[in-house]
C-alpha positions, 0 to 999 in steps of 0.5 A: 500500500502506498504511503502518503506524503505526511506518512513518508515525512513522519517515517523518515523523521522517526527513522532518523531520530530513533537511530540517533536514540539507539546509537547515543542513549541505548548503546549498551542495549544493542551491544555487541551487535550493530543494529540498523533501522532499515525501514519505518512504515507508519499507519495512515492515522500516524498512531503506529509505526512498524520499525524494521531492524537489521542486526549484524555482528551476532550469529544466527537468527535466534540470537538476532531475534533475541536482540529484537526482543530486548529492544521490544522490552525497552520500548517505553524508554525508547518512545520517551526519548524519541518523544523528547527529540520530536516534540516540536514536530509531532503532537503524538509520538506513534506507538512502535512495533519492532520486527527483524528485517531479514531481507538482506539474508533472503537476497544473499540466499537467492544470490547463492542459489542463482550461482549454483 
């Protein structure tokens, strides 16, 4: 489904500011992995954003999912810090859902299959 102009602005703002929050304020949460926000999708009413994260530097998919779960548990603190950063741009900070983005792994697997 196509996102509107306002949704795209809000998703870009959330992606940028949330990345800064994770990097500066919650760096101990993501250690030893490198967590990257690959995509943010915002609902039409701007009340919910789905944040897709890629996790690098730790082993298998189970460890990556465990890292995402740690981030999910820290959601209240993340949302509060995000609210402090975007309080002049947004009236209400959207609720956040975090998902593991495995699209790069999927593309790599397809590439290997094509080369066989």
